[in-house]
N, C-alpha and C positions, 0 to 999 in steps of 0.2 A: 227476853232473853237466853245467849245463846252461852254456856260454861267450855269448857277445855279440859281432855282428859291430862286428870291429875290433882280437878281441883275436887271439892269436897261437894257432895249433889244434899243441896236446899234442905230436900221432902221428896218421902219415897214418892214413884213412880214409875210407867213407862217415859222412855226419853228418845227422839229422832233422830234424827243425822243433820243436818241443816244442805251438808251434800249430797248425797244417797238416798237420805232413807227406813237409813235400818236405824230397829228401833230394837230399842234393849229396856229392861225391867229394875229397878235397884232398889233397895235399902235408905232412907236418910243420913246422909254420914258416911254413905260411902266415898269415894275416889272415882269418878266419870272416868276410864278404859279409853285406848285410842281405839279408834274405830277401821275399818277394815279399808278403808280411801283411804284411808292419812288423814281425811277434813278434822279436826278432833272438836267440831262445832260440834253441843246435846244441845235442845231447847224438851222442854217436857210438855208431850203431850196429851200426858190424864195423869190425875192424882193419885195415890191407890192408897 
């Protein structure tokens, strides 16, 4: 499942941009930021 910038993070983990591969670590409830590549689709790669 992909998440858009501004949506709430459903669970803590490492998320990867589905376009450029950039990774970010977010806590549950945090808002997804826009990606540097301007395509705002994040998917979880590892739960923390």
